[in-house]
PDB file of N, CA, C and O in Angstrom, chain B, residues numbered from 101:
ATOM      1  N   UNK B 101      42.808   4.390   5.346  1.00  0.00           N
ATOM      2  CA  UNK B 101      43.045   5.727   5.155  1.00  0.00           C
ATOM      3  C   UNK B 101      44.236   5.926   5.292  1.00  0.00           C
ATOM      4  O   UNK B 101      44.806   5.876   6.382  1.00  0.00           O
ATOM      5  N   UNK B 102      44.715   6.147   4.345  1.00  0.00           N
ATOM      6  CA  UNK B 102      46.172   6.491   4.609  1.00  0.00           C
ATOM      7  C   UNK B 102      46.661   7.893   3.814  1.00  0.00           C
ATOM      8  O   UNK B 102      46.268   8.361   2.746  1.00  0.00           O
ATOM      9  N   UNK B 103      47.464   8.273   4.564  1.00  0.00           N
ATOM     10  CA  UNK B 103      48.176   9.871   5.030  1.00  0.00           C
ATOM     11  C   UNK B 103      49.294   9.747   4.732  1.00  0.00           C
ATOM     12  O   UNK B 103      49.888   8.689   4.942  1.00  0.00           O
ATOM     13  N   UNK B 104      50.034  11.104   3.998  1.00  0.00           N
ATOM     14  CA  UNK B 104      51.306  11.009   4.071  1.00  0.00           C
ATOM     15  C   UNK B 104      52.016  11.399   5.329  1.00  0.00           C
ATOM     16  O   UNK B 104      51.610  11.081   6.447  1.00  0.00           O
ATOM     17  N   UNK B 105      53.164  12.148   5.082  1.00  0.00           N
ATOM     18  CA  UNK B 105      53.797  12.155   6.420  1.00  0.00           C
ATOM     19  C   UNK B 105      53.803  13.621   6.163  1.00  0.00           C
ATOM     20  O   UNK B 105      53.944  14.290   5.140  1.00  0.00           O
ATOM     21  N   UNK B 106      53.516  14.038   7.985  1.00  0.00           N
ATOM     22  CA  UNK B 106      53.149  15.336   8.082  1.00  0.00           C
ATOM     23  C   UNK B 106      51.798  15.964   8.325  1.00  0.00           C
ATOM     24  O   UNK B 106      51.490  16.956   8.987  1.00  0.00           O
ATOM     25  N   UNK B 107      50.911  14.931   7.451  1.00  0.00           N
ATOM     26  CA  UNK B 107      49.393  15.215   7.608  1.00  0.00           C
ATOM     27  C   UNK B 107      49.138  14.805   8.416  1.00  0.00           C
ATOM     28  O   UNK B 107      49.568  13.761   8.905  1.00  0.00           O
ATOM     29  N   UNK B 108      48.151  15.694   8.905  1.00  0.00           N
ATOM     30  CA  UNK B 108      47.045  15.498  10.017  1.00  0.00           C
ATOM     31  C   UNK B 108      45.577  14.927   9.780  1.00  0.00           C
ATOM     32  O   UNK B 108      44.842  15.480   8.962  1.00  0.00           O
ATOM     33  N   UNK B 109      45.168  13.840  10.486  1.00  0.00           N
ATOM     34  CA  UNK B 109      44.097  13.273  10.167  1.00  0.00           C
ATOM     35  C   UNK B 109      43.309  13.512  10.760  1.00  0.00           C
ATOM     36  O   UNK B 109      42.392  12.791  10.368  1.00  0.00           O
ATOM     37  N   UNK B 110      42.851  14.320  11.828  1.00  0.00           N
ATOM     38  CA  UNK B 110      41.981  14.676  12.737  1.00  0.00           C
ATOM     39  C   UNK B 110      40.830  15.461  12.305  1.00  0.00           C
ATOM     40  O   UNK B 110      39.629  15.402  12.567  1.00  0.00           O
ATOM     41  N   UNK B 111      41.955  16.642  11.145  1.00  0.00           N
ATOM     42  CA  UNK B 111      40.569  17.398  10.247  1.00  0.00           C
ATOM     43  C   UNK B 111      39.846  16.205   9.483  1.00  0.00           C
ATOM     44  O   UNK B 111      38.775  15.701   9.821  1.00  0.00           O
ATOM     45  N   UNK B 112      40.391  15.955   8.721  1.00  0.00           N
ATOM     46  CA  UNK B 112      40.159  15.055   7.309  1.00  0.00           C
ATOM     47  C   UNK B 112      38.926  13.840   8.136  1.00  0.00           C
ATOM     48  O   UNK B 112      37.936  13.469   7.506  1.00  0.00           O
ATOM     49  N   UNK B 113      39.225  13.306   9.707  1.00  0.00           N
ATOM     50  CA  UNK B 113      38.113  12.378   9.407  1.00  0.00           C
ATOM     51  C   UNK B 113      37.015  13.310  10.938  1.00  0.00           C
ATOM     52  O   UNK B 113      36.258  12.798  11.763  1.00  0.00           O
ATOM     53  N   UNK B 114      37.197  13.967  10.846  1.00  0.00           N
ATOM     54  CA  UNK B 114      35.712  15.096  11.551  1.00  0.00           C
ATOM     55  C   UNK B 114      35.100  15.452  10.140  1.00  0.00           C
ATOM     56  O   UNK B 114      33.989  15.052   9.792  1.00  0.00           O
ATOM     57  N   UNK B 115      35.816  16.138   9.458  1.00  0.00           N
ATOM     58  CA  UNK B 115      34.641  16.620   8.315  1.00  0.00           C
ATOM     59  C   UNK B 115      33.837  15.052   7.642  1.00  0.00           C
ATOM     60  O   UNK B 115      32.671  15.179   7.271  1.00  0.00           O
ATOM     61  N   UNK B 116      34.529  13.582   7.510  1.00  0.00           N
ATOM     62  CA  UNK B 116      34.373  12.748   7.041  1.00  0.00           C
ATOM     63  C   UNK B 116      32.885  12.331   7.954  1.00  0.00           C
ATOM     64  O   UNK B 116      31.765  12.096   7.499  1.00  0.00           O
ATOM     65  N   UNK B 117      33.310  12.341   9.255  1.00  0.00           N
ATOM     66  CA  UNK B 117      32.402  12.015   9.971  1.00  0.00           C
ATOM     67  C   UNK B 117      31.209  12.767   9.578  1.00  0.00           C
ATOM     68  O   UNK B 117      30.210  12.183   9.157  1.00  0.00           O
ATOM     69  N   UNK B 118      31.308  14.766   9.767  1.00  0.00           N
ATOM     70  CA  UNK B 118      29.748  15.071   9.564  1.00  0.00           C
ATOM     71  C   UNK B 118      29.344  15.036   8.043  1.00  0.00           C
ATOM     72  O   UNK B 118      28.148  15.258   7.855  1.00  0.00           O
ATOM     73  N   UNK B 119      29.986  14.837   7.094  1.00  0.00           N
ATOM     74  CA  UNK B 119      29.394  14.227   6.146  1.00  0.00           C
ATOM     75  C   UNK B 119      28.492  13.234   6.207  1.00  0.00           C
ATOM     76  O   UNK B 119      27.301  13.341   5.917  1.00  0.00           O
ATOM     77  N   UNK B 120      29.377  11.690   6.803  1.00  0.00           N
ATOM     78  CA  UNK B 120      28.303  11.030   6.725  1.00  0.00           C
ATOM     79  C   UNK B 120      27.249  10.939   7.436  1.00  0.00           C
ATOM     80  O   UNK B 120      26.484  10.052   7.056  1.00  0.00           O
ATOM     81  N   UNK B 121      26.886  11.591   8.427  1.00  0.00           N
ATOM     82  CA  UNK B 121      26.260  12.087   9.417  1.00  0.00           C
ATOM     83  C   UNK B 121      25.165  13.079   8.423  1.00  0.00           C
ATOM     84  O   UNK B 121      24.080  12.570   8.140  1.00  0.00           O
ATOM     85  N   UNK B 122      25.384  14.070   8.064  1.00  0.00           N
ATOM     86  CA  UNK B 122      24.608  14.679   7.160  1.00  0.00           C
ATOM     87  C   UNK B 122      23.769  13.699   6.470  1.00  0.00           C
ATOM     88  O   UNK B 122      22.541  13.777   6.508  1.00  0.00           O
ATOM     89  N   UNK B 123      24.555  12.547   5.683  1.00  0.00           N
ATOM     90  CA  UNK B 123      24.155  12.102   4.121  1.00  0.00           C
ATOM     91  C   UNK B 123      23.062  10.589   5.153  1.00  0.00           C
ATOM     92  O   UNK B 123      22.677   9.769   4.319  1.00  0.00           O
ATOM     93  N   UNK B 124      22.842  10.402   5.856  1.00  0.00           N
ATOM     94  CA  UNK B 124      22.722   9.099   5.949  1.00  0.00           C
ATOM     95  C   UNK B 124      21.160   9.326   6.111  1.00  0.00           C
ATOM     96  O   UNK B 124      20.812  10.465   6.425  1.00  0.00           O
ATOM     97  N   UNK B 125      20.103   8.277   5.915  1.00  0.00           N
ATOM     98  CA  UNK B 125      18.803   8.892   5.802  1.00  0.00           C
ATOM     99  C   UNK B 125      18.450   7.792   7.294  1.00  0.00           C
ATOM    100  O   UNK B 125      17.395   8.070   7.865  1.00  0.00           O
ATOM    101  N   UNK B 126      19.090   6.879   7.760  1.00  0.00           N
ATOM    102  CA  UNK B 126      18.635   5.825   8.502  1.00  0.00           C
ATOM    103  C   UNK B 126      19.810   5.964  10.273  1.00  0.00           C
ATOM    104  O   UNK B 126      20.891   6.387   9.864  1.00  0.00           O
ATOM    105  N   UNK B 127      19.875   5.838  11.294  1.00  0.00           N
ATOM    106  CA  UNK B 127      20.377   5.567  11.897  1.00  0.00           C
ATOM    107  C   UNK B 127      21.827   4.660  11.777  1.00  0.00           C
ATOM    108  O   UNK B 127      21.880   3.433  11.859  1.00  0.00           O
ATOM    109  N   UNK B 128      22.750   5.390  11.607  1.00  0.00           N
ATOM    110  CA  UNK B 128      24.306   3.948  10.977  1.00  0.00           C
ATOM    111  C   UNK B 128      24.963   5.304  11.676  1.00  0.00           C
ATOM    112  O   UNK B 128      24.712   6.507  11.747  1.00  0.00           O
ATOM    113  N   UNK B 129      25.880   4.437  12.108  1.00  0.00           N
ATOM    114  CA  UNK B 129      27.338   4.899  12.988  1.00  0.00           C
ATOM    115  C   UNK B 129      28.144   4.804  12.134  1.00  0.00           C
ATOM    116  O   UNK B 129      27.670   4.487  11.043  1.00  0.00           O
ATOM    117  N   UNK B 130      29.536   4.996  12.182  1.00  0.00           N
ATOM    118  CA  UNK B 130      30.692   5.552  11.652  1.00  0.00           C
ATOM    119  C   UNK B 130      31.707   5.232  12.417  1.00  0.00           C
ATOM    120  O   UNK B 130      31.719   6.052  13.336  1.00  0.00           O
ATOM    121  N   UNK B 131      33.029   4.077  12.598  1.00  0.00           N
ATOM    122  CA  UNK B 131      33.766   3.970  13.076  1.00  0.00           C
ATOM    123  C   UNK B 131      34.824   3.940  12.549  1.00  0.00           C
ATOM    124  O   UNK B 131      34.537   3.822  11.358  1.00  0.00           O
ATOM    125  N   UNK B 132      36.163   3.976  12.659  1.00  0.00           N
ATOM    126  CA  UNK B 132      37.205   3.795  12.501  1.00  0.00           C
ATOM    127  C   UNK B 132      38.477   3.392  13.361  1.00  0.00           C
ATOM    128  O   UNK B 132      38.609   3.499  14.580  1.00  0.00           O
ATOM    129  N   UNK B 133      39.254   2.969  12.560  1.00  0.00           N
ATOM    130  CA  UNK B 133      40.586   2.593  12.947  1.00  0.00           C
ATOM    131  C   UNK B 133      41.807   3.109  12.358  1.00  0.00           C
ATOM    132  O   UNK B 133      42.365   2.498  11.446  1.00  0.00           O
ATOM    133  N   UNK B 134      42.378   4.506  12.958  1.00  0.00           N
ATOM    134  CA  UNK B 134      43.992   4.783  12.406  1.00  0.00           C
ATOM    135  C   UNK B 134      44.899   4.207  13.243  1.00  0.00           C
ATOM    136  O   UNK B 134      44.798   3.901  14.431  1.00  0.00           O
ATOM    137  N   UNK B 135      46.559   4.008  11.820  1.00  0.00           N
ATOM    138  CA  UNK B 135      47.729   3.582  12.485  1.00  0.00           C
ATOM    139  C   UNK B 135      48.023   4.392  11.504  1.00  0.00           C
ATOM    140  O   UNK B 135      47.230   4.707  10.616  1.00  0.00           O
ATOM    141  N   UNK B 136      49.580   4.913  11.635  1.00  0.00           N
ATOM    142  CA  UNK B 136      50.688   5.460  11.303  1.00  0.00           C
ATOM    143  C   UNK B 136      51.274   4.120  10.622  1.00  0.00           C
ATOM    144  O   UNK B 136      51.143   3.092  11.285  1.00  0.00           O
ATOM    145  N   UNK B 137      52.053   4.007   9.077  1.00  0.00           N
ATOM    146  CA  UNK B 137      52.348   3.060   8.536  1.00  0.00           C
ATOM    147  C   UNK B 137      54.116   3.762   8.599  1.00  0.00           C
ATOM    148  O   UNK B 137      54.665   4.825   8.311  1.00  0.00           O
ATOM    149  N   UNK B 138      54.397   2.795   9.002  1.00  0.00           N
ATOM    150  CA  UNK B 138      55.756   2.685   9.129  1.00  0.00           C
ATOM    151  C   UNK B 138      56.376   1.966   7.804  1.00  0.00           C
ATOM    152  O   UNK B 138      56.077   2.031   6.612  1.00  0.00           O
ATOM    153  N   UNK B 139      57.792   0.950   8.844  1.00  0.00           N
ATOM    154  CA  UNK B 139      58.139   0.287   7.281  1.00  0.00           C
ATOM    155  C   UNK B 139      57.504  -1.324   6.861  1.00  0.00           C
ATOM    156  O   UNK B 139      57.788  -2.257   6.110  1.00  0.00           O
ATOM    157  N   UNK B 140      56.473  -0.955   7.873  1.00  0.00           N
ATOM    158  CA  UNK B 140      55.444  -2.651   7.754  1.00  0.00           C
ATOM    159  C   UNK B 140      54.019  -2.204   7.530  1.00  0.00           C
ATOM    160  O   UNK B 140      53.262  -2.301   8.496  1.00  0.00           O
ATOM    161  N   UNK B 141      53.508  -1.688   6.301  1.00  0.00           N
ATOM    162  CA  UNK B 141      52.468  -1.872   6.276  1.00  0.00           C
ATOM    163  C   UNK B 141      51.433  -2.897   6.321  1.00  0.00           C
ATOM    164  O   UNK B 141      50.302  -2.482   6.070  1.00  0.00           O
ATOM    165  N   UNK B 142      51.582  -4.414   6.639  1.00  0.00           N
ATOM    166  CA  UNK B 142      50.916  -5.127   7.348  1.00  0.00           C
ATOM    167  C   UNK B 142      50.538  -4.819   8.406  1.00  0.00           C
ATOM    168  O   UNK B 142      49.342  -4.946   8.665  1.00  0.00           O
ATOM    169  N   UNK B 143      51.533  -4.262   9.460  1.00  0.00           N
ATOM    170  CA  UNK B 143      51.843  -4.483  10.951  1.00  0.00           C
ATOM    171  C   UNK B 143      50.481  -3.024  11.019  1.00  0.00           C
ATOM    172  O   UNK B 143      49.434  -3.084  11.665  1.00  0.00           O
ATOM    173  N   UNK B 144      50.906  -1.948  10.230  1.00  0.00           N
ATOM    174  CA  UNK B 144      50.157  -0.694  10.702  1.00  0.00           C
ATOM    175  C   UNK B 144      48.129  -1.181   9.866  1.00  0.00           C
ATOM    176  O   UNK B 144      47.072  -0.600  10.113  1.00  0.00           O
ATOM    177  N   UNK B 145      48.372  -2.408   8.915  1.00  0.00           N
ATOM    178  CA  UNK B 145      46.560  -2.908   8.241  1.00  0.00           C
ATOM    179  C   UNK B 145      46.359  -3.503   9.782  1.00  0.00           C
ATOM    180  O   UNK B 145      45.223  -3.362  10.235  1.00  0.00           O
ATOM    181  N   UNK B 146      47.208  -4.064  10.520  1.00  0.00           N
ATOM    182  CA  UNK B 146      46.584  -4.805  11.695  1.00  0.00           C
ATOM    183  C   UNK B 146      46.204  -3.913  13.114  1.00  0.00           C
ATOM    184  O   UNK B 146      45.449  -4.234  14.033  1.00  0.00           O
ATOM    185  N   UNK B 147      46.874  -2.896  12.966  1.00  0.00           N
ATOM    186  CA  UNK B 147      46.960  -2.216  13.893  1.00  0.00           C
ATOM    187  C   UNK B 147      45.930  -1.343  13.687  1.00  0.00           C
ATOM    188  O   UNK B 147      45.798  -0.694  14.725  1.00  0.00           O
ATOM    189  N   UNK B 148      45.213  -1.037  12.944  1.00  0.00           N
ATOM    190  CA  UNK B 148      44.262  -0.145  12.547  1.00  0.00           C
ATOM    191  C   UNK B 148      43.359  -1.282  12.857  1.00  0.00           C
ATOM    192  O   UNK B 148      42.785  -0.874  13.867  1.00  0.00           O
ATOM    193  N   UNK B 149      42.916  -2.392  12.612  1.00  0.00           N
ATOM    194  CA  UNK B 149      41.998  -3.232  12.277  1.00  0.00           C
ATOM    195  C   UNK B 149      41.548  -3.346  14.233  1.00  0.00           C
ATOM    196  O   UNK B 149      40.525  -3.448  14.912  1.00  0.00           O
ATOM    197  N   UNK B 150      42.429  -3.288  14.367  1.00  0.00           N
ATOM    198  CA  UNK B 150      42.476  -4.014  16.063  1.00  0.00           C
ATOM    199  C   UNK B 150      41.532  -2.751  16.660  1.00  0.00           C
ATOM    200  O   UNK B 150      40.481  -2.758  17.300  1.00  0.00           O
ATOM    201  N   UNK B 151      42.320  -1.751  16.196  1.00  0.00           N
ATOM    202  CA  UNK B 151      41.696   0.215  16.467  1.00  0.00           C
ATOM    203  C   UNK B 151      39.966   0.115  16.423  1.00  0.00           C
ATOM    204  O   UNK B 151      39.237   0.511  17.332  1.00  0.00           O
ATOM    205  N   UNK B 152      39.534  -0.470  15.225  1.00  0.00           N
ATOM    206  CA  UNK B 152      38.132  -0.660  14.621  1.00  0.00           C
ATOM    207  C   UNK B 152      37.424  -1.300  15.779  1.00  0.00           C
ATOM    208  O   UNK B 152      36.382  -0.975  16.350  1.00  0.00           O
ATOM    209  N   UNK B 153      38.279  -2.323  15.986  1.00  0.00           N
ATOM    210  CA  UNK B 153      37.058  -3.298  16.874  1.00  0.00           C
ATOM    211  C   UNK B 153      37.047  -2.443  18.041  1.00  0.00           C
ATOM    212  O   UNK B 153      35.972  -1.989  18.435  1.00  0.00           O
ATOM    213  N   UNK B 154      38.323  -2.129  18.741  1.00  0.00           N
ATOM    214  CA  UNK B 154      37.999  -1.529  19.917  1.00  0.00           C
ATOM    215  C   UNK B 154      36.944  -0.365  19.849  1.00  0.00           C
ATOM    216  O   UNK B 154      36.181  -0.247  20.807  1.00  0.00           O
ATOM    217  N   UNK B 155      36.833   0.588  18.687  1.00  0.00           N
ATOM    218  CA  UNK B 155      35.982   1.778  18.755  1.00  0.00           C
ATOM    219  C   UNK B 155      34.730   1.050  18.610  1.00  0.00           C
ATOM    220  O   UNK B 155      33.764   1.697  19.017  1.00  0.00           O
ATOM    221  N   UNK B 156      34.469  -0.075  18.163  1.00  0.00           N
ATOM    222  CA  UNK B 156      33.439  -0.459  18.458  1.00  0.00           C
ATOM    223  C   UNK B 156      32.835  -0.884  19.602  1.00  0.00           C
ATOM    224  O   UNK B 156      31.778  -0.570  20.149  1.00  0.00           O
ATOM    225  N   UNK B 157      33.585  -1.553  19.826  1.00  0.00           N
ATOM    226  CA  UNK B 157      33.601  -2.228  21.186  1.00  0.00           C
ATOM    227  C   UNK B 157      33.097  -1.061  22.579  1.00  0.00           C
ATOM    228  O   UNK B 157      32.336  -1.260  23.525  1.00  0.00           O
ATOM    229  N   UNK B 158      33.873   0.128  22.197  1.00  0.00           N
ATOM    230  CA  UNK B 158      34.005   1.224  22.833  1.00  0.00           C
ATOM    231  C   UNK B 158      32.614   2.072  23.224  1.00  0.00           C
ATOM    232  O   UNK B 158      32.485   2.896  24.129  1.00  0.00           O
ATOM    233  N   UNK B 159      31.451   1.537  22.106  1.00  0.00           N
ATOM    234  CA  UNK B 159      30.081   2.548  21.707  1.00  0.00           C
ATOM    235  C   UNK B 159      30.295   2.695  20.281  1.00  0.00           C
ATOM    236  O   UNK B 159      29.260   3.212  19.859  1.00  0.00           O
ATOM    237  N   UNK B 160      30.909   2.554  19.546  1.00  0.00           N
ATOM    238  CA  UNK B 160      30.913   3.020  18.246  1.00  0.00           C
ATOM    239  C   UNK B 160      30.944   4.139  18.184  1.00  0.00           C
ATOM    240  O   UNK B 160      31.378   4.826  19.109  1.00  0.00           O
ATOM    241  N   UNK B 161      30.205   4.936  16.368  1.00  0.00           N
ATOM    242  CA  UNK B 161      30.276   6.150  16.264  1.00  0.00           C
ATOM    243  C   UNK B 161      31.386   7.166  16.495  1.00  0.00           C
ATOM    244  O   UNK B 161      31.222   8.346  16.807  1.00  0.00           O
ATOM    245  N   UNK B 162      32.842   6.371  16.245  1.00  0.00           N
ATOM    246  CA  UNK B 162      34.025   6.883  17.102  1.00  0.00           C
ATOM    247  C   UNK B 162      35.021   6.885  16.095  1.00  0.00           C
ATOM    248  O   UNK B 162      34.729   6.324  15.039  1.00  0.00           O
ATOM    249  N   UNK B 163      36.312   7.484  16.228  1.00  0.00           N
ATOM    250  CA  UNK B 163      37.599   6.600  15.553  1.00  0.00           C
ATOM    251  C   UNK B 163      38.297   6.510  16.569  1.00  0.00           C
ATOM    252  O   UNK B 163      38.060   7.087  17.630  1.00  0.00           O
ATOM    253  N   UNK B 164      39.530   5.539  16.269  1.00  0.00           N
ATOM    254  CA  UNK B 164      40.595   5.196  17.604  1.00  0.00           C
ATOM    255  C   UNK B 164      41.971   5.247  16.939  1.00  0.00           C
ATOM    256  O   UNK B 164      42.064   4.816  15.790  1.00  0.00           O
ATOM    257  N   UNK B 165      43.041   5.736  17.558  1.00  0.00           N
ATOM    258  CA  UNK B 165      44.235   5.340  16.724  1.00  0.00           C
ATOM    259  C   UNK B 165      44.880   4.177  17.411  1.00  0.00           C
ATOM    260  O   UNK B 165      44.690   4.000  18.614  1.00  0.00           O
ATOM    261  N   UNK B 166      45.643   3.366  16.694  1.00  0.00           N
ATOM    262  CA  UNK B 166      46.404   2.237  16.918  1.00  0.00           C
ATOM    263  C   UNK B 166      47.547   2.778  17.774  1.00  0.00           C
ATOM    264  O   UNK B 166      48.107   3.856  17.576  1.00  0.00           O
ATOM    265  N   UNK B 167      47.805   1.984  18.665  1.00  0.00           N
ATOM    266  CA  UNK B 167      48.851   1.995  19.374  1.00  0.00           C
ATOM    267  C   UNK B 167      50.813   2.644  18.396  1.00  0.00           C
ATOM    268  O   UNK B 167      50.845   2.273  17.222  1.00  0.00           O
ATOM    269  N   UNK B 168      51.842   3.273  18.758  1.00  0.00           N
ATOM    270  CA  UNK B 168      52.586   3.400  17.408  1.00  0.00           C
ATOM    271  C   UNK B 168      53.225   2.250  18.082  1.00  0.00           C
ATOM    272  O   UNK B 168      53.109   1.958  19.273  1.00  0.00           O
ATOM    273  N   UNK B 169      54.042   1.517  17.012  1.00  0.00           N
ATOM    274  CA  UNK B 169      54.952   0.769  17.125  1.00  0.00           C
ATOM    275  C   UNK B 169      56.606   1.050  16.741  1.00  0.00           C
ATOM    276  O   UNK B 169      56.908   2.240  16.824  1.00  0.00           O
ATOM    277  N   UNK B 170      57.429   0.368  16.440  1.00  0.00           N
ATOM    278  CA  UNK B 170      58.696   1.037  16.884  1.00  0.00           C
ATOM    279  C   UNK B 170      59.219   1.943  15.354  1.00  0.00           C
ATOM    280  O   UNK B 170      59.900   2.965  15.271  1.00  0.00           O
ATOM    281  N   UNK B 171      58.582   1.088  14.247  1.00  0.00           N
ATOM    282  CA  UNK B 171      58.877   1.627  13.265  1.00  0.00           C
ATOM    283  C   UNK B 171      57.756   2.667  12.712  1.00  0.00           C
ATOM    284  O   UNK B 171      57.818   3.186  11.598  1.00  0.00           O
ATOM    285  N   UNK B 172      56.951   2.842  13.448  1.00  0.00           N
ATOM    286  CA  UNK B 172      56.164   4.532  12.800  1.00  0.00           C
ATOM    287  C   UNK B 172      55.635   5.531  13.112  1.00  0.00           C
ATOM    288  O   UNK B 172      55.305   6.348  12.253  1.00  0.00           O
TER     289      UNK B 172
END
């Protein structure tokens, strides 16, 4: 997910999760890792990827923010 400056991810993630839950015919969970992008998009992608795996390890069906970096 990519958001511009000043945009709030929480409402979007809530709507996305609610839509996902309403549409799924089988028990499937929604997990995501979210990161702020600064000057290094690769670092943000890596942070989001790590946050995704932490979300899955913490019980799935959730999203987690990647830790902020100096450039985010």
